Structure formats: structure tokens, C-alpha cells
C-alpha positions in Angstrom: -51.1 -8.8 -30.0 -52.3 -9.7 -33.8 -50.7 -8.5 -36.8 -52.2 -6.5 -39.6 -50.9 -7.0 -43.1 -51.1 -4.3 -46.3 -50.9 -6.0 -49.4 -50.7 -3.2 -51.2 -50.9 0.8 -51.2 -52.4 2.9 -53.8 -51.6 6.6 -54.1 -54.7 8.6 -55.5 -54.7 12.0 -57.2 -58.0 14.3 -58.2 -57.7 14.8 -62.1 -59.7 17.0 -64.2 -59.7 14.9 -67.2 -59.6 11.7 -67.1 -58.9 10.5 -70.7 -55.5 12.8 -70.4 -54.1 11.9 -67.3 -54.7 8.4 -68.8 -52.2 9.2 -71.5 -49.7 10.7 -69.1 -49.8 7.4 -66.5 -51.1 5.1 -69.1 -48.8 6.1 -72.3 -45.9 8.2 -71.3 -45.3 6.2 -68.4 -46.2 3.4 -69.7 -47.9 2.0 -66.4 -49.8 -1.0 -66.5 -54.2 -0.3 -66.2 -54.6 -2.7 -63.5 -58.4 -1.3 -62.7 -60.8 0.7 -64.5 -63.6 2.3 -62.4 -65.1 4.2 -64.6 -64.3 7.4 -62.3 -61.1 6.5 -61.5 -58.4 4.3 -63.5 -55.7 2.6 -61.3 -52.6 1.9 -62.7 -49.9 -0.9 -61.2 -46.6 0.9 -61.0 -44.9 -2.7 -58.8 -46.6 -5.9 -57.7 -48.1 -4.2 -54.8 -48.4 -0.3 -55.4 -50.5 1.4 -57.6 -51.4 5.0 -58.8 -54.8 5.6 -58.9 -56.4 8.9 -61.0 -59.9 10.0 -61.1 -62.2 12.7 -62.5 -65.4 12.7 -59.6 -63.5 15.7 -57.5 -61.4 18.8 -58.4 -57.3 18.2 -58.7 -55.4 19.4 -55.6 -52.0 19.0 -56.7 -50.5 21.0 -53.9 -47.9 19.0 -52.5 -48.4 15.9 -53.4 -45.5 14.4 -55.0 -46.0 10.4 -57.1 -42.4 9.2 -56.4 -40.8 6.0 -58.4 -38.0 4.9 -58.3 -36.1 2.8 -61.4 -32.3 2.9 -62.5 -32.3 4.8 -65.8 -33.5 8.2 -64.8 -31.8 9.3 -68.2 -33.6 7.0 -70.0 -37.3 8.5 -68.3 -36.0 11.5 -69.6 -35.3 10.6 -72.7 -38.8 9.3 -73.0 -40.9 11.9 -71.6 -39.8 14.7 -73.7 -40.2 12.3 -76.8 -43.6 12.3 -75.1 -43.6 15.9 -75.2 -43.6 16.5 -71.1 -41.3 19.0 -69.8 -38.9 17.2 -67.5 -36.5 19.2 -64.4 -33.5 17.3 -64.8 -32.0 14.9 -63.6 -29.9 16.2 -61.9 -27.1 14.5 -58.6 -29.1 15.3 -54.8 -26.2 15.1 -53.0 -28.5 16.2 -49.8 -29.9 12.5 -50.2 -27.6 10.4 -51.9 -29.3 10.3 -55.3 -30.3 11.0 -59.4 -33.7 12.2 -60.5 -35.9 14.3 -62.2 -39.2 15.9 -61.8 -42.0 16.2 -64.6 -45.9 17.6 -63.6 -48.3 15.5 -64.6 -51.2 17.3 -66.8 -53.0 18.6 -63.5 -49.8 19.9 -62.0 -49.2 16.7 -59.6 -45.3 16.7 -59.5 -43.9 12.9 -60.7 -40.2 12.4 -59.1 -38.2 9.8 -61.0 -34.6 8.7 -58.7 -32.5 6.5 -58.2 -30.5 5.8 -55.4 -26.9 6.7 -55.4 -26.9 4.1 -51.9 -29.4 1.6 -52.9 -31.9 0.1 -50.7 
């Protein structure tokens, strides 16, 4: 049986205003624009993980969470608040052994930034 390799992962979100989303993902989160496809912008999260935002369909934030893993959750909270975003947290979550915050992007998609208390 041959192995099929996966080289990267992209999560796409549909947004109402591409420029407004670029300000959140590119400026507030500081993600590098890896590819501008016109109707979609793809931002690099790590070498093999990406977030894509597209404006060619209606936004539907129901149930999707983009989770970014980082060591300094408090610094992220400060950065996002300074950029004008409402941040829920940071909070310790004993059930899942992590420390995290939540913020909504301009279209209401939930973004979580977390640190594992027990690193992977």
C-alpha cells in the first residue's frame, strides 16, 4: 500500500470584506501573505499551515474555530486589544490543560490563541 503524503494544511473562511480581513489576519495577527489570488488571500501560519480568506461567497462563521498555538498568550491579548479587537481572556482551561484567549475576526469567525500546559 502506497503512502499519500500531505505537505500542508489550509483552512479557508468566507468573508464579507477582503481588505478588512487582511487588516485582521495580516496586520493584527501579523501573518505573512503567502498568496494573493484576487478573491482569496492565503496567510502563512507556519511552514505548512495556512489560513485563507475569500470574498466570493457569503460568510458563515457557524462553528468554525481557527486555533493558533503560541507560547505567550498574554502578549497576544495585549497586541489584539491594542489593535482595537475585543478579546475574551486569557483564561486557564483546566479541563483541556491549556491557557487561551478568543477573539472574533471582522466577520465573526472565532479565533483562539492557546498554549498547552502540557506541551506536545
